[in-house]
N, C-alpha and C positions, 0 to 999 in steps of 0.2 A: 735489230738491223738482221743477222745471219739469217734469218728464217727468208728475208727479201732476195736478201744470195742466192740460198737453198733453193726456190723459188722458180729462179734466174738459168741457176745451172739443168734445175729436170725440165725447164718450157722449151731451154735451147738444145739438149743435151740428143733427144731422140726426133726433133729434127734435123740435125747434123748427120746422125746415125744410118736415120731413113733417106737421107738423101745419100749415102755413102762417103760421105763429105769429113774432114777429121776435123775433130773441135778445133785443133791451133794449128795455122795454115805452115807448111810446110817453110822454112827458113830461104827455100829459092823464090818461093811468091814475091810480086812483089806488095807493097799496102797498100796499093790504088788498086788492084785489082781485088783486094779481098775487102774494101772500104765496098767498092761499085755492085757489088753485087746486091740483089733485091733481097730484103728484111722484114720477113710476112708482120701482118699488124700486131700478132701476139710477141713477137720478140721489140717490136718498134714500144711497144706501150712498156711493158716489164724494162727494158731501158731507163727509158724518163723517170717510170717512179723510180728504180732504184736511185736516179740521177738527184731526184729530192731527194734523199734521205741522206743523199752523201754526206761526211762533215767535209764542205766547202764555204769557203765565203757566202754570206748573203745574199751578194750579188746572183753568183755561182746559181746557187739552189732557187732564189727568185725567176732564174728565167727558165732552168729547168721545171720548176712548176707551172710559168708561160706555153713554155713548150707540150708538157702533158696537154695542157689544152685544145691546144694545136691540133694533136690527132685526132679528137673528135671521136673518142672512143667514150662512150658512156661508163665503160667499167672503170676508167680512175676517176670517177664522182669519190668514190670508197676510199680510194689514198688521198683524194685532196681535202674529202672534213675530216680525215685527221691529223691533217698538217694545219687544220684551227687551232687545236690542241698546243701545238705549238708554243716555248716558250720566244721564240723571235717575230716582232710585229712584223718585220719587213715582210718573213715567208706568213705570215697569215694575211698581211693584206693582198699579197702574190695569190694565195689560197684562195680568196672569196672571188680576187678579178677572174682566177681560173675558174669556175663555178660558174660563177653568172656567164661563162662566154655559152653555156651550154643550154641547150629549152627542152629541158627534158624533165618528169615529175622529179625526178629525184636532186638535181638542179635548184631545182624550186625550194624541195624539204630543206636542203642544205642551207639553202640562204635567209629561208622562214626561220628555220630552228636559230641562225646567229643574229636576228633583229631580236630573237624572244629568250634571249641567253645574258643570264645576270652575270657571265663574270666573264665576256669577249667588252675589249674598249669600246666606245660611242661611238668614232671614226669605223671601225669596222662594221656596226649595225648601219651606219647611214652609208655605203659601198651596197652591204648585204640590199638594202634598199633601192638602191640603184638596179642592182643588178635581179631583182625581181618585174622593173619594170621590161625589161627584153623577153620575159617567158612569155608576158602576153595571152597568159590564159585566168579564165574568171575566179579562179582560188590562191592567183597571185595580187589578181587585184583586189580581193574579197582579206588580205594578209595586209597587204602596205595600208587600207582604209582602216583595220581593227590595229593597227599598231596608232594611224594619227589619233585615235582617239582613246590607246589605253591611259588609264593615269598613272600605271606603275614605271611606265617608261617617264624615262627627262625630256625635257621640255625642249633638248637641240633633236631628237629622233623622232616626236612628234612633229613636230615642223620642217623636219626632212621628210617624215612620208606624207603628210601635208601637200607637198611641194612636188612629191613622185606623186600623186595621185592625179594633182592636175596637170603635170605632163604626160598623164597616163592621157587623159580626153583630148590635150592635141598633138599627141604622136598618132593619133587614126589619120 
């Protein structure tokens, strides 16, 4: 977590120095003026990533993860995929939901790896299958159809994959 904090300082300090702005606001400045200043997309992304890894209650981390997806920056997919290994099931669920909001080849790759994973819970795999539906690519459809026929997967996963495949044709 220290490396994320260091990265945050490194990304925000040069921008502040280039604009001639002090890193710390002067005591005479109002906090409303400091928070209304436009924030670059890089700073917003970094702040969102830092909030996802903060030691906070589950609800706060889940909201931060969903907010990270709402930024719409595909660079967030790497940190989101790392959150799939979090021991907290609520964080894992929020991470899959956030990845599913992206229509990007990397998002499809992450969702497919969740379905194929042997260590993630079945509920997460079913959620990833639903997320693959919204990728709308031939490779995502092939992954769903392969999951519906994979004998190594539990029956619940195969059944969910068949339901997603059936919805695929109806969603056109």
